[in-house]
N, C-alpha and C positions, 0 to 999 in steps of 0.2 A: 855561047856555051861557056859556063864557068870553068874554073881551074879544078883539076882533080888533085887532091892533097892527101898524102898519107900522113896521118896525125897520131902521135903516140907520146906517152910519158915514158921516160927511161932513166935508169940509174946511171951514175957516172961510169960504171964498169960495163954498161951495155945490156942490162937486163930489163925486160918489160914486165916481169913478175919476179917475185922472190921465190926461194925454194919452198918445198913442202906445201904445195897447193892442196886444198881440200874443199869440199862443198861449203864449209863454213868460212874458209879463207881462200876464195878463188884467186886472189893475187899473191898467195903464199904468205908465209909468216912475216909480218911487217910490211907486206907489199902495198898496203894502202898508203904508205908514205909517198908513193908516186903520185897520188891524187890530192895531196894536201894543198898544192898550189892552187887548185881549182875550188877548194872548199874553205880553207882557213886563211887565205891570204887575200886581202882586199884588192891589191893591184892585179893579182891573178884572176880574181872574179871579174874585174873590169875587162881584162883582156879576153877572157872566155866569152863574155857578153858580146864584145865586138866581133869576135870570130863567128859566133852563132848568128849574129845579125846578117852576115853575108853567106850563111850556109843555106843551101837549097835542099840537100838530102845527104844521108850517110849510108855507108856500107859496112857491115860487120860480118864476121863468121858466126857459125852456129854456137860454138863454145862461148864466145863473148856474150851472145844473146842469152844463152841458158844461165850463165853465172851472174848476169847483170840485171835481167828483167825483174827480179824481186825488188831491186832498188829503183829501177826506172819506172815501173808500172806502165800504164797505157801511153804515157807521154813520150817514152823513149829517152835516149841519152841527151836530147836537146831540151828536156824539161818542158816548161810551159810554152816554149816556141813551137813544140810539136812538129818538128821537121820529120819527113818520112825516113825510115830506116829499112834498107833492103838487106835481108839476112841470107847469105850464101850458105846453102845446106844441101845435103843429099835427100833429106826428107823433111817436110814441114812438120812442126810439132802438132800433136793432137789438140792442144789448147794454146791460146794466146790471150793476153788481156783484152777484154771487150772494149771496142772503140779505140784500139791501139793504132799506132803509127806504123806497124810492121807489115812488110811484104816479104814472103819467103820465096827465094829464087832457087830452083833446083836444076837449072840448066847452065850453070857456070858463071865465072867471074865477069866475062864479057857481057853476058845478058844482064847481070846485076848492074853493071856500070851503065849500060844503055838505058835501062829503066830509071836509074837514079838521075842520070843527066836529063831525061825527059821530064821527070818530076821537078828537078831543080831549075830548069830554064836557064837564065843567065847567071844564076848564083853558083857557088862552089859545091862540089861533091867531096866529102871527106871519107876516106877509107880509114876506119878507126880500129884500134885495138885488135888484139889477136895477132901474134907473130906469124902464124901460118897464112892468114889472109893477106897480111901486109906483104909478105915475101912473094906470094903468088902475083899480086898486082905489080910489084916492083920488077920481078923477073920477066913478066909479060910486057913490060914497057908501057903500062897503062896509067902511070902516075906522072903528073907535071911537076909537083913540088913535094918536099918532105918537111914536115914540121915536127920538131922534137922538143918536148918539155923536159929538159935535162935537170934532174933532181940531185942535189948534193948528198948522195948516199951511195955506199958501196955494198952491194948484196953478196958478192962473192960466188953466188950460184943462183940459178933460176932459169927463166926462159930468155935466151939471147934473141935479140931482134935481127941482127944483120948477118945471119948465117945462110948459106945456100941461096944466093941471089942470082945464080946463073953465071955464065962465063963472062970474063972481061971486067973492066973497072967501070963503075957508074960515076960519071963526072958531074959534079955539083957546083953551083955558084951560090954563095951566101947572099941572101937578099934581105934578111932581117935578123937582128939579135936584140932581145929585150931581157934585161936582168931584173928580177924581182926577188924579194927576200926568200921565197921558197923554191925558185927554179930559174934557170936561164932558158928562155924560149928562143929556139933557133929555127930559121926557115931557109930552106935551100931550094933553088930551081934546078931541075935535072936538065943538064945541057947535052948529054949524050952517053954512049957506052962504047968503051974501047975494047976491041977484041983481044 
């Protein structure tokens, strides 16, 4: 079974979206700055391709799905690699892209993880985007590693990532640091939680 990785892009001051989110700007005003490393930076694109090559499946929350599916289309967040995406939701949408990689899971985060791991086999499962879904997986102790794409921008306001993670300190070990022009890519192994 592969590694379960919580993966997110984040501003230097700890936000995973900027303020003033709208349907037209789901990442807030200027929030797309967090994704430039994956789109406009050659080294960032190379890293992303490498990570996707070891990806077996992903998990996202319903809000991330709703705001991103217009850009993802049927292929999902992994693009032409077409890795399965398990969407944790209270209710499946009435419509989804035909031939899409999406499975809607209505019976909780543990079920979504079990299904994603079965689909991924020996490859990694990534819990992506959405502060709420990330917090739920971290608080439940269901994540092996955290990967942060730390972007050199200060938003000052928006959606904070690491609030309300449960009791105690989450202990981490740094296992990788890669600097690119658009972001510093940090990877940590979770080693335990102190009460």
